[in-house]
MINUKOL-56802 format. One record per residue: residue number from 0; x, y, z of N, C-alpha, C in turn. Coordinates in nm, 2 decimals, m for minus. Layout:
   n   n.px   n.py   n.pz  ca.px  ca.py  ca.pz   c.px   c.py   c.pz
 NUM      X      Y      Z      X      Y      Z      X      Y      Z
...
This chain:
   n   n.px   n.py   n.pz  ca.px  ca.py  ca.pz   c.px   c.py   c.pz
   0   9.70  12.20  10.21   9.66  12.07  10.15   9.51  12.07  10.15
   1   9.46  12.05  10.03   9.31  12.05  10.01   9.26  11.90  10.01
   2   9.13  11.89  10.01   9.06  11.76  10.03   9.09  11.66   9.91
   3   9.10  11.71   9.79   9.12  11.63   9.67   9.27  11.58   9.68
   4   9.36  11.66   9.72   9.50  11.62   9.73   9.52  11.50   9.84
   5   9.45  11.51   9.95   9.46  11.41  10.05   9.39  11.28  10.00
   6   9.28  11.29   9.93   9.21  11.18   9.87   9.30  11.11   9.77
   7   9.37  11.18   9.69   9.46  11.13   9.59   9.58  11.06   9.66
   8   9.63  11.11   9.77   9.74  11.05   9.84   9.69  10.92   9.90
   9   9.58  10.92   9.96   9.52  10.80  10.02   9.50  10.69   9.92
  10   9.44  10.73   9.80   9.42  10.64   9.70   9.54  10.58   9.64
  11   9.65  10.66   9.62   9.78  10.61   9.58   9.84  10.51   9.68
  12   9.82  10.55   9.81   9.88  10.46   9.91   9.81  10.32   9.91
  13   9.68  10.32   9.90   9.60  10.20   9.89   9.64  10.11   9.77
  14   9.66  10.18   9.66   9.70  10.11   9.54   9.84  10.04   9.56
  15   9.93  10.12   9.62  10.07  10.07   9.65  10.06   9.95   9.75
  16   9.97   9.96   9.85   9.96   9.85   9.94   9.90   9.73   9.87
  17   9.82   9.75   9.77   9.77   9.64   9.69   9.88   9.57   9.61
  18   9.97   9.65   9.56  10.09   9.60   9.49  10.18   9.52   9.58
  19  10.20   9.57   9.70  10.28   9.50   9.80  10.21   9.36   9.84
  20  10.08   9.36   9.85  10.01   9.24   9.88  10.03   9.14   9.76
  21  10.03   9.19   9.64  10.05   9.11   9.52  10.19   9.05   9.52
  22  10.29   9.13   9.56  10.42   9.08   9.56  10.44   8.97   9.67
  23  10.37   8.98   9.78  10.37   8.88   9.89  10.30   8.76   9.83
  24  10.19   8.78   9.76  10.11   8.68   9.70  10.19   8.60   9.60
  25  10.28   8.66   9.53  10.36   8.59   9.43  10.46   8.49   9.50
  26  10.51   8.52   9.61  10.61   8.43   9.68  10.55   8.35   9.79
  27  10.43   8.38   9.84  10.38   8.31   9.96  10.27   8.21   9.92
  28  10.15   8.25   9.93  10.03   8.17   9.90   9.94   8.26   9.81
  29   9.91   8.21   9.69   9.84   8.30   9.60   9.69   8.32   9.63
  30   9.62   8.23   9.70   9.48   8.25   9.72   9.45   8.33   9.85
  31   9.54   8.36   9.93   9.52   8.44  10.05   9.53   8.59  10.03
  32   9.63   8.63   9.96   9.66   8.77   9.95   9.60   8.84   9.82
  33   9.56   8.76   9.72   9.50   8.82   9.60   9.37   8.90   9.63
  34   9.28   8.84   9.71   9.16   8.92   9.74   9.19   9.05   9.81
  35   9.28   9.04   9.90   9.32   9.16   9.98   9.38   9.27   9.88
  36   9.47   9.22   9.79   9.53   9.31   9.70   9.43   9.37   9.61
  37   9.33   9.29   9.56   9.23   9.34   9.47   9.14   9.44   9.54
  38   9.10   9.41   9.66   9.02   9.50   9.74   9.09   9.64   9.76
  39   9.21   9.63   9.80   9.29   9.76   9.83   9.30   9.84   9.70
  40   9.33   9.77   9.59   9.34   9.84   9.46   9.21   9.90   9.42
  41   9.10   9.83   9.43   8.97   9.89   9.39   8.92  10.00   9.48
  42   8.95  10.00   9.61   8.92  10.11   9.70   9.01  10.23   9.66
  43   9.13  10.20   9.64   9.22  10.31   9.60   9.18  10.38   9.47
  44   9.13  10.30   9.37   9.08  10.36   9.25   8.96  10.44   9.27
  45   8.87  10.39   9.36   8.75  10.46   9.39   8.77  10.59   9.46
  46   8.87  10.59   9.55   8.90  10.71   9.63   8.96  10.82   9.54
  47   9.06  10.78   9.46   9.14  10.87   9.39   9.09  10.89   9.25
  48   9.08  11.02   9.20   9.05  11.05   9.06   9.17  11.07   8.98
  49   9.28  11.10   9.04   9.40  11.13   8.97   9.48  11.01   8.94
  50   9.47  10.90   9.01   9.56  10.78   9.00   9.48  10.66   8.94
  51   9.39  10.69   8.85   9.31  10.58   8.80   9.40  10.50   8.70
  52   9.48  10.56   8.62   9.57  10.49   8.53   9.67  10.40   8.60
  53   9.72  10.45   8.71   9.81  10.37   8.80   9.73  10.25   8.86
  54   9.60  10.27   8.89   9.52  10.16   8.94   9.50  10.05   8.84
  55   9.48  10.09   8.71   9.46   9.99   8.60   9.59   9.92   8.58
  56   9.70   9.98   8.59   9.83   9.92   8.58   9.85   9.82   8.70
  57   9.81   9.86   8.81   9.82   9.78   8.93   9.73   9.66   8.92
  58   9.61   9.67   8.86   9.52   9.56   8.84   9.59   9.45   8.75
  59   9.66   9.50   8.64   9.73   9.41   8.55   9.84   9.34   8.63
  60   9.92   9.41   8.71  10.03   9.35   8.78   9.97   9.25   8.89
  61   9.87   9.28   8.96   9.81   9.20   9.06   9.76   9.07   8.99
  62   9.69   9.08   8.88   9.64   8.95   8.82   9.76   8.87   8.76
  63   9.86   8.93   8.71   9.98   8.86   8.66  10.05   8.79   8.78
  64  10.06   8.86   8.89  10.13   8.80   9.01  10.04   8.68   9.05
  65   9.91   8.69   9.05   9.83   8.58   9.09   9.85   8.46   9.00
  66   9.85   8.48   8.87   9.86   8.37   8.78  10.00   8.30   8.79
  67  10.10   8.38   8.80  10.24   8.33   8.81  10.25   8.26   8.95
  68  10.20   8.32   9.05  10.21   8.26   9.19  10.14   8.13   9.19
  69  10.02   8.12   9.14   9.94   8.00   9.14  10.00   7.89   9.06
  70  10.06   7.92   8.94  10.12   7.83   8.86  10.25   7.77   8.93
  71  10.33   7.86   8.99  10.44   7.82   9.06  10.41   7.73   9.18
  72  10.30   7.76   9.25  10.26   7.68   9.36  10.21   7.54   9.32
  73  10.14   7.53   9.21  10.10   7.40   9.16  10.22   7.32   9.11
  74  10.31   7.39   9.04  10.43   7.32   8.99  10.52   7.27   9.10
  75  10.54   7.35   9.21  10.63   7.31   9.32  10.55   7.24   9.43
  76  10.43   7.21   9.41  10.34   7.14   9.51  10.34   7.21   9.65
  77  10.34   7.35   9.64  10.32   7.43   9.76  10.17   7.43   9.79
  78  10.14   7.47   9.91  10.00   7.49   9.94   9.94   7.61   9.87
  79   9.82   7.60   9.82   9.77   7.71   9.75   9.69   7.81   9.84
  80   9.66   7.77   9.96   9.59   7.86  10.05   9.62   7.82  10.19
């Protein structure tokens, strides 16, 4: 296993953790987990050179989860943070 392979694996894992945080964000509180998800996704993109397209897709999913979660929280009068 070489160094670039391990960096790509770590980058992909961070992007996936960002997506998991976005899924939690969708159903729990939108303003707590979105910064964590975005930070994990950005670090994952920065570490990995192979998974940049996956990171861009994750950015779209994270932002969509944030908008839908915030709208649902306002609509159902849940706490936003």
